[in-house]
Residue, then its C-alpha position, 0 to 999 in steps of 0.5 A: m244880068t247878075t250885075h243888074l240884079a245886084t245893082e237893083r238890090s243895092g238900090r233897094r237897100g239904099g232906099r230903105s236906109a234912106r227911109n229909116p230916119v223917117g221910120r225912126a221919127g215915127y217911133v219917137f212920136v208914138s213913144g210918148y203916147v205909149l209911155l202915157l198909155l202904160a203909165f195911166g192905162v195898162l199899169p192901173t188896169c193890171y193893178a185893179v185886176w190884182l186888187a180884184l183877185s186879192n184881199s186886203r192882206n194881198q192873198l189871192v181869193g179868186l172870184g171872192n170879191f166879184t161874188r161879194t159885190f154881186t150879192d150886194y143889194r145895191f149891185g142889181p139896181a145900179f147896173l139896171h139904172i146904167g143899162l136904162y141910161l145907156v139905152v136912151w143915151l146911145a139911141s139918141l146919140m146915134i140918131l140925132v148926131v147922124l141926123l144933124s151931121l147930114m143936115l149940116h152937110g146937105r141943106m145947111r152948108r152955108t152956115s155949117t161952120t158957125l153951127r158946128f162951132l156952136f154945137y162943139l162949144p158946150g163940150a168946152l165946159a167941164g162936166v161939173a159945170s154942165v151939171l150945175l148949169f142944168l140943176i139951175l135950168l131944171d129948177p122951176a123956181a130959178s130956171p128961165v124956162g120954169w114956165l115950161l117945166k110947170s106946164f108938165g106939172w113939175n113945180t119943184l126940183a124934186q119933181v123934176n129929178a124924180p128917179g124915173h126921169l133920171p135916165v132922160l135927164f142924164t142923157v140931155i146933159a150928156f148930149w149937151t156936153g158930148a154930142g157936139g164933138w161927134i157932130v164935127v167928127m161925122y161931118g168930117a166923115l161925110n166930107s170924105i165921101p167923093d162928090e162924084i158918087l153923090e152926084a151920080a146918085r142924084i142923076d139917077g133920080a135918088s132923093t135926099l133921103q135915099i142918098a142918106l140911107r143907101i150911100q152916106i150912112p153905109m159909108i160912115t158906118k165905121w165912124i158910127a161904130y167908133m162913136l158907139i164904142l166910146a160913148f158906151a165906155a163913157g156911159t158906163q162910167l157915169f158918176v158926176e151927174p148922179q152924184l151932184v143930183s143926189l146931193a141937190s135932191w137931199g138924198m132922194i136919189p141913192d148915192s149908189w145910183s150908178p156902178n161908179q158911185l157904188s164903187y166909190q162907196y166901197a172905196f172911200q166910205a167902207g175902205d174896201f178897195n178890193g170890192a171897188a176894184a172888182l166893180s171896176v173890172d166888171l165895167l171893164i169886161l162889159g166895155l170890152a165885150c161891147a167893143a168886141l161885139v161892135v168891132f166884129r159885127t161892123g168890120l171896124f178894122d177891115r180894110d176897104e178894098g180898092 
């Protein structure tokens, strides 16, 4: 009996040692990402936190930079603008991406490959190119859909780019450039649902709407939560769109419309890198708070049982 146990233990050790090269290979593959994360993620973040807590003479000032930027008259409007944009952007993203993914997965499977490619294609364009494209499309004098814009009473680019229209306009641009990738991701998540479950629901008499609401959407909730976290983080960093629209509107839109623009003004117009870092840390805290809320409310990292 003792000999048998010793043999079994030595066999396990041999199995572990045989598997060690595979484990080491995994660490090698991950090491590249870890190094890039440290170089371009963790270290810059730590440096930004240090700048936010110090002054130009590298003296600690605590929350002084945060207080100073918070009392800036541009702080409130900038965060209000980005808040309105995030409400419109996240609501439209979640509803339309999930709806289009369900349509591709259901009634439109024969053409889903082509449509997924067409949805994803605009994301290949750089952000600046997409904004310039939309500046042309939104100019009633040059746009091929100028007749549609004029039907709303918008006869000039300034009327189209009115401050009250900006959250919706930026949402349209963001959806054009970013939603296609998420449609592909959600389509893949829907494909992970076993066909037996869907077939059983159909046999029980469930309609397409009931299957979507009670089976498909609940089973891809974690993917939707993941999309929400990344879309929120990207939305708070809005910069290119308002910056170019501000230039195209000849100053009708403030150059501090978004917090990122305000941070840019602090850093490169006023030379106040400490104030700019404080605004960046504000956005970081906001993004982490949203991510934590979504993770704990949806159980994003909980293991699926069974």
